[in-house]
ROMI-938183 format. One record per residue (C-alpha): residue number from 1; residue in one letter; x, y, z. Coordinates in Angstrom, 3 decimals. Example, Ala and Ser with C-alpha at 12.3 -4.5 7.8 and 13.67 -1.06 7.14 Angstrom:
BEGIN
1,A,12.300,-4.500,7.800
2,S,13.670,-1.060,7.140
//
This chain:
BEGIN
1,M,0.422,99.839,38.697
2,S,2.940,101.877,36.662
3,P,6.214,101.659,35.595
4,S,9.135,102.268,38.103
5,N,10.345,105.797,38.273
6,H,13.464,106.371,36.353
7,S,16.589,108.339,37.754
8,H,17.238,111.433,35.265
9,D,20.816,110.179,35.110
10,A,19.693,106.878,33.851
11,E,17.727,105.921,30.512
12,R,15.301,103.231,31.048
13,G,16.043,99.828,29.456
14,Y,14.478,98.089,26.275
15,I,11.386,96.151,26.505
16,V,11.339,93.228,23.844
17,P,8.066,91.122,23.835
18,I,8.756,88.202,21.336
19,G,5.805,86.415,19.595
20,G,7.275,82.959,20.405
21,A,9.018,80.259,18.322
22,E,11.765,82.622,17.596
23,E,14.716,81.249,15.260
24,K,17.443,79.868,17.562
25,L,19.655,78.217,14.871
26,D,20.140,79.023,11.386
27,N,19.557,82.806,11.933
28,P,18.702,83.766,15.521
29,E,18.285,87.472,14.389
30,I,16.162,88.345,17.601
31,L,18.422,86.808,20.110
32,D,21.456,88.313,18.556
33,R,19.854,91.877,18.578
34,F,18.988,91.227,22.213
35,V,22.498,89.981,23.022
36,E,24.059,92.971,21.177
37,I,21.914,95.666,23.234
38,C,22.812,94.165,26.648
39,G,26.600,94.566,25.781
40,G,27.489,91.392,23.849
41,R,29.990,88.997,25.005
42,T,30.759,90.628,28.268
43,A,27.012,90.914,29.144
44,R,25.474,89.360,32.204
45,I,21.993,87.741,31.252
46,T,19.665,86.387,33.647
47,I,17.066,83.549,32.318
48,I,13.928,82.899,34.148
49,P,12.167,79.758,32.876
50,T,9.247,79.869,35.602
51,A,6.377,80.121,32.768
52,S,7.597,76.581,31.430
53,E,6.834,73.407,32.988
54,L,9.602,71.578,30.968
55,P,12.597,71.145,33.262
56,D,15.071,71.755,30.496
57,T,13.796,75.083,29.071
58,G,16.026,77.223,30.998
59,R,19.217,75.263,30.498
60,N,18.293,74.825,26.593
61,Y,18.290,78.949,26.664
62,E,21.519,79.208,28.736
63,K,23.346,76.810,26.248
64,L,21.865,78.946,23.435
65,F,22.975,82.242,25.000
66,R,26.479,80.903,25.382
67,R,26.540,79.808,21.838
68,L,25.851,83.075,20.734
69,G,28.950,84.306,22.572
70,V,27.620,85.205,26.174
71,K,29.862,84.341,28.797
72,H,27.580,84.971,31.650
73,A,24.077,83.549,31.224
74,R,22.637,81.841,34.161
75,V,19.267,80.349,34.642
76,L,17.201,81.404,37.946
77,Q,14.955,78.608,38.844
78,M,11.750,80.133,40.453
79,L,9.344,77.245,41.156
80,K,7.689,78.863,44.298
81,R,6.908,82.445,45.479
82,E,9.693,81.892,48.131
83,D,12.482,81.404,45.595
84,C,11.486,85.109,44.447
85,H,12.951,86.160,48.010
86,S,16.407,84.816,47.327
87,Q,19.161,87.188,48.007
88,K,21.555,85.446,45.406
89,F,19.014,85.801,42.766
90,L,18.188,89.367,43.640
91,D,22.130,90.075,43.524
92,Y,22.353,88.217,40.418
93,I,19.701,90.420,38.463
94,E,20.904,93.314,40.054
95,A,24.426,92.974,38.266
96,S,22.641,91.748,35.095
97,Q,22.646,93.676,31.907
98,G,19.573,91.678,30.525
99,V,16.682,89.349,31.546
100,F,15.199,86.879,29.462
101,M,11.785,85.231,30.265
102,T,10.722,82.040,28.451
103,G,7.703,81.001,26.956
104,G,5.030,78.597,28.777
105,N,2.028,79.611,30.653
106,Q,1.933,83.515,31.613
107,L,-0.300,82.622,34.787
108,R,2.751,80.525,36.231
109,L,5.038,83.941,35.915
110,S,2.224,86.451,37.390
111,T,1.259,83.969,40.310
112,T,4.845,83.062,41.108
113,L,6.648,86.567,40.780
114,G,3.890,88.707,40.858
115,G,4.538,91.266,43.630
116,T,7.728,89.788,45.029
117,P,11.102,91.177,45.375
118,V,12.384,89.714,42.124
119,A,9.464,91.389,40.324
120,Q,10.212,94.891,41.937
121,M,14.184,94.371,41.261
122,I,13.358,93.838,37.336
123,R,10.961,96.644,37.153
124,R,13.662,99.004,39.192
125,R,16.590,97.337,37.161
126,N,14.715,98.074,33.906
127,A,14.069,101.659,34.839
128,A,17.695,102.201,35.405
129,G,18.911,100.745,31.914
130,M,18.503,96.773,32.312
131,H,16.995,95.358,29.060
132,V,14.055,92.954,29.667
133,A,13.006,90.424,26.990
134,G,10.389,87.627,26.923
135,T,9.052,85.418,24.313
136,S,5.460,84.021,24.075
137,A,4.131,83.879,27.881
138,G,7.163,86.144,28.864
139,A,6.036,88.538,26.490
140,A,2.465,88.654,27.445
141,F,3.545,89.061,31.164
142,M,5.501,92.094,30.755
143,P,2.994,94.998,30.493
144,E,0.564,96.381,33.511
145,H,-2.342,94.720,31.765
146,M,-1.520,90.889,31.116
147,I,-3.676,88.623,28.593
148,A,-4.040,85.576,30.873
149,G,-6.074,83.682,28.124
150,G,-8.930,83.627,25.598
151,D,-10.555,82.366,22.538
152,E,-9.691,82.226,18.966
153,G,-11.396,84.308,16.258
154,S,-11.397,88.023,14.960
155,T,-14.622,89.429,16.351
156,P,-14.623,90.987,19.844
157,S,-16.808,89.425,22.607
158,P,-17.016,90.153,26.166
159,D,-15.911,86.544,27.114
160,K,-13.154,86.594,24.319
161,V,-10.175,87.173,26.571
162,T,-9.117,86.737,30.328
163,L,-7.041,89.690,31.951
164,A,-4.658,89.896,34.817
165,P,-2.197,92.131,36.448
166,G,1.066,91.638,34.487
167,L,4.988,92.638,35.602
168,G,4.128,96.494,34.739
169,L,7.260,97.274,32.885
170,T,4.791,99.551,30.709
171,N,1.266,100.685,30.976
172,N,1.274,101.892,27.200
173,F,0.698,98.652,25.630
174,I,-1.115,95.465,25.791
175,I,0.618,92.529,24.287
176,D,-0.536,89.300,22.636
177,Q,1.815,86.594,20.943
178,H,1.453,83.610,18.365
179,F,-0.748,86.357,16.713
180,R,-1.689,85.345,13.291
181,Q,-0.728,81.865,13.807
182,R,-3.494,81.236,16.439
183,D,-5.783,83.625,15.114
184,R,-5.971,86.125,18.285
185,L,-7.304,89.330,16.550
186,G,-10.682,89.325,18.485
187,R,-9.142,88.685,21.935
188,L,-6.729,91.451,21.641
189,L,-9.493,93.834,20.414
190,T,-11.711,92.754,23.290
191,A,-8.952,93.533,25.653
192,L,-8.428,97.177,24.457
193,A,-12.217,97.382,24.521
194,Y,-11.915,97.066,28.177
195,N,-9.227,99.675,28.095
196,P,-8.833,101.923,25.255
197,F,-5.943,103.820,26.895
198,A,-3.440,101.183,25.783
199,V,-2.064,100.311,22.072
200,G,-2.205,96.678,21.315
201,I,0.989,94.801,20.132
202,G,-0.199,91.250,18.215
203,L,3.344,89.652,17.530
204,D,3.721,86.656,15.001
205,E,6.054,83.954,15.825
206,D,9.829,84.648,15.071
207,T,9.141,88.486,15.585
208,A,9.783,91.084,18.295
209,A,9.039,94.575,19.190
210,F,12.082,96.417,20.344
211,I,10.519,99.070,22.509
212,K,13.131,101.747,23.082
213,P,13.285,103.993,26.063
214,G,10.439,106.767,25.306
215,D,8.573,103.954,23.662
216,C,9.575,104.046,20.093
217,L,8.966,100.535,19.018
218,E,11.020,98.702,16.078
219,V,9.840,95.281,14.584
220,V,12.682,92.591,14.454
221,G,12.328,89.073,12.577
222,S,10.767,87.178,10.075
223,G,6.817,87.998,10.533
224,G,4.649,91.012,11.326
225,I,3.141,92.847,14.259
226,T,-0.351,94.185,14.135
227,I,-0.699,97.441,16.049
228,I,-4.106,98.321,17.273
229,D,-4.499,101.845,18.157
230,P,-8.011,102.884,19.965
231,S,-7.070,106.231,20.840
232,S,-9.546,107.808,18.364
233,L,-12.406,105.304,19.184
234,S,-15.585,107.082,19.045
235,Y,-18.052,104.120,19.562
236,S,-17.961,100.836,21.517
237,S,-20.845,98.450,22.369
238,M,-18.803,96.486,25.037
239,D,-21.094,97.840,27.932
240,Q,-24.183,96.596,26.328
241,A,-23.015,93.387,24.968
242,K,-23.702,89.904,26.712
243,R,-21.487,86.989,26.895
244,G,-20.892,85.450,23.556
245,E,-22.424,88.269,21.623
246,P,-20.178,90.552,19.229
247,V,-18.914,94.123,20.162
248,S,-18.923,96.925,17.762
249,L,-15.897,99.270,17.768
250,I,-15.786,102.244,15.357
251,D,-12.743,104.503,14.691
252,V,-9.905,101.904,15.690
253,K,-6.831,102.163,13.720
254,L,-4.873,99.110,12.548
255,H,-1.180,99.103,11.360
256,I,0.631,95.664,9.926
257,L,4.359,96.346,10.435
258,I,7.444,94.098,9.152
259,A,10.980,94.068,9.746
260,G,12.158,97.476,10.039
261,G,8.770,99.177,10.715
262,R,8.409,101.570,13.644
263,F,5.787,102.935,15.771
264,E,6.086,106.136,18.060
265,I,3.631,105.749,21.016
266,S,3.607,109.410,21.988
267,S,2.450,110.652,18.421
268,R,0.731,107.305,17.396
269,E,2.556,107.415,14.269
270,A,3.587,104.223,12.047
271,S,6.387,103.884,9.562
272,A,7.573,101.452,7.207
273,E,11.217,100.966,6.632
274,P,12.015,102.789,3.268
275,R,12.669,100.509,0.399
276,E,16.084,100.354,-1.130
277,Q,16.737,102.734,-4.345
278,I,16.868,100.659,-7.226
279,Q,19.583,102.233,-9.539
280,E,18.286,102.521,-13.289
281,P,20.637,101.172,-15.762
282,G,22.195,103.878,-17.818
283,P,21.498,104.548,-21.658
//
């Protein structure tokens, strides 16, 4: 699966994976930024709570977006695959400037939305300029290769991760969330060892990657993002390792980026936000 083709007359929309537990009340910087790129008060934002088993998740985000000034924020309850064929839902997404997918279990997203008209509409609209954000499970579901589950720990191993097809908004990244809080370095490294084509994004909680059209990534939030670049990988023992055994990976590049940091996917270059110049006192 590859991202939908986009018209030369339209710029692809942002992809905004969030690491989960984003600040919602005191300083909702990530959600404020998402609302801003969607158009502010006049934006129409679709909320998809399919990943969550809690019945009030969608309504809570609907109230939150309205508290942030969005006049038109609506929950689309998609509990079964047949719900993803609803023409009313498709029409609402088509008229939206943003889609927000909540947290929960990413397999509920992939098994309910995967391959349906709703998934196709989101991909097509993102290619035409609609912005798509997802938190926690919603973030993991966004790329072509989805991390469906796995074990904690820092060392890669053949059975450290379970992969499944995702939404396919990008094939350049594999995304993991709650990254530092749940010690998920090993499972992201394992996923990349299976597919060294992609770049790994490990999102801490209350931290988001605003991936611009053209795949320039900017960090927003209070935590860090771990970027793992396997493009110069010179050796992997994945093909020889048995279940439970550690895997050797040589020449993998790792970056830690915080708020304002950037990563260019085309050049694979990372940069930090320049520190403010401190004025020295005069004589």
